[in-house]
Each structure stands twice: as C-alpha cells, then as structure tokens.
matplotlib code that plots the C-alpha trace (Angstrom):
import matplotlib.pyplot as plt

x = [0.0, 1.3, -0.4, -0.4, -2.3, -2.0, 0.9, 3.2, 3.9, 4.5, 5.8, 6.2, 9.2, 10.4, 13.9, 16.7, 18.0, 14.6, 14.4, 17.7, 16.4, 13.1, 14.9, 17.1, 14.0, 12.4, 15.6, 15.7, 12.1, 13.1, 12.6, 15.4, 17.1, 15.7, 12.2, 12.7, 12.3, 12.7, 11.2, 11.7, 10.4, 13.9, 15.5, 19.0, 17.8, 16.1, 19.4, 21.4, 19.0, 18.7, 22.5, 22.9, 20.1, 20.9, 17.5, 16.3, 14.6, 11.4, 12.5, 11.5, 11.3, 8.6, 6.9, 7.0, 8.4, 5.3, 5.1, 8.9, 8.8, 5.7, 7.5, 10.0, 7.1, 5.3, 5.7, 7.6, 4.4, 2.7, 5.8, 5.9, 2.2, 2.7, 5.7, 3.6, 0.7, 3.0, 3.9, 0.3, -1.2, -4.5, -4.6, -5.9, -3.0, -0.6, -2.1, -1.6, 1.9, 2.9, 1.5, 3.7, 6.8, 5.9, 6.5, 10.0, 9.2, 10.5, 8.4, 9.7, 8.0, 8.5, 7.0, 5.3, 7.4, 6.5]
y = [0.0, 3.4, 6.5, 10.1, 12.6, 16.3, 15.9, 13.1, 10.2, 6.8, 3.5, 0.2, -1.8, -5.3, -4.5, -1.9, -2.3, -1.4, 1.5, 2.9, 2.6, 4.3, 7.2, 7.7, 7.7, 10.4, 12.5, 12.2, 13.5, 16.6, 15.7, 17.1, 14.6, 16.6, 15.7, 12.0, 9.6, 5.9, 3.8, 0.2, -1.7, -2.0, 1.4, 0.3, -0.9, 2.5, 4.1, 2.0, 2.4, 6.2, 6.5, 4.3, 6.0, 9.5, 10.0, 11.1, 9.5, 11.0, 13.1, 15.9, 18.4, 16.3, 14.9, 17.8, 17.8, 16.3, 13.2, 12.7, 12.7, 10.5, 8.0, 7.2, 5.6, 3.9, 0.4, 0.3, -0.3, 2.8, 4.8, 3.9, 4.7, 8.1, 8.9, 8.0, 10.1, 13.0, 12.9, 13.6, 10.2, 9.0, 6.5, 3.9, 4.4, 4.4, 1.0, -0.4, 0.8, -0.3, -3.8, -3.9, -2.9, -5.8, -8.1, -6.8, -4.3, -0.7, 2.5, 5.3, 8.7, 11.9, 15.2, 17.1, 19.7, 23.2]
z = [0.0, -1.0, 0.4, -0.6, 1.4, 1.9, 4.3, 3.1, 0.7, 2.1, 0.6, 2.3, 1.0, 1.8, 3.1, 3.6, 0.0, -1.4, 1.1, -0.2, -3.8, -2.8, -1.1, -4.2, -6.5, -4.3, -4.4, -8.2, -8.3, -6.3, -2.6, -0.4, 2.0, 4.9, 3.7, 3.4, 6.4, 7.0, 9.7, 10.7, 13.7, 15.3, 16.3, 15.3, 11.9, 11.3, 12.2, 9.8, 6.9, 7.4, 7.4, 4.3, 2.4, 3.3, 4.8, 8.2, 11.2, 12.6, 15.6, 17.9, 15.0, 13.3, 16.4, 18.8, 22.3, 24.0, 21.7, 21.8, 25.6, 25.7, 23.4, 26.2, 28.1, 25.1, 23.7, 20.4, 18.5, 20.1, 19.5, 15.8, 15.4, 17.1, 14.8, 11.7, 12.8, 13.5, 9.8, 8.9, 8.5, 10.1, 13.0, 10.7, 8.3, 11.2, 12.4, 8.9, 8.5, 12.0, 11.2, 8.1, 10.2, 12.5, 9.5, 9.0, 6.3, 6.0, 5.7, 3.5, 4.0, 2.1, 3.1, 0.3, -1.3, -0.2]

ax = plt.figure().add_subplot(projection="3d")
ax.plot(x, y, z, "-o")
ax.set_aspect("equal")
plt.show()
C-alpha cells in the first residue's frame, strides 16, 4: 500500500536495500534529503537504513516535544504509530503501516514539497 495525502507520501518496502532505492528515487524527483524519512520496527535498523540511504529519522522536530517525551514511556508499536501520525497520517493508516513494520518491512516517508 502506498499512500499520498495532503501531508506526506509513504511507501512500504520489503527491506533496507529497497528502502535505499526508494529514497534515491524520491531524491531524483526533487525531494530534499531533509524531507525523506525511513522507519523500521527496530530502532537500530532504522538508524542503519537512514544513514545508508541519506535519509532522516522522525524526531523531535517532526513529532513535537510532547510526543517525543511520551515515546519514552510507550511500547515500540505505540511509539511507531505516534511517529507515523506526526507525519500527517491517520490513526488507521498508522495502524496499517505499523503492522507492516511488525512483518520486518520498512516504511519510507517523504513530506510534500512546499
């Protein structure tokens, strides 16, 4: 499932290699590296893919201080859903994407160009 809404574009890919390819495609189409994010279920995997793909992780700037702090006390699934919602997706979309991350897939998100 790919999604495009008023806030962001998202694509679920099978692995880190495909995530790197998706990030490169987005950069070719004009997205800046600061507007492309990757998310995997495991934090260290997210870090590795973001570094390799020249993409960002969803952080305080995107989530806001309150949600970032709240994530310290949330389960990983709840934290992932909160991060996805902070990028402009609905709760239902966040549930779907988080369930895909549970299966080992990777989510690539690009903010709309301004």
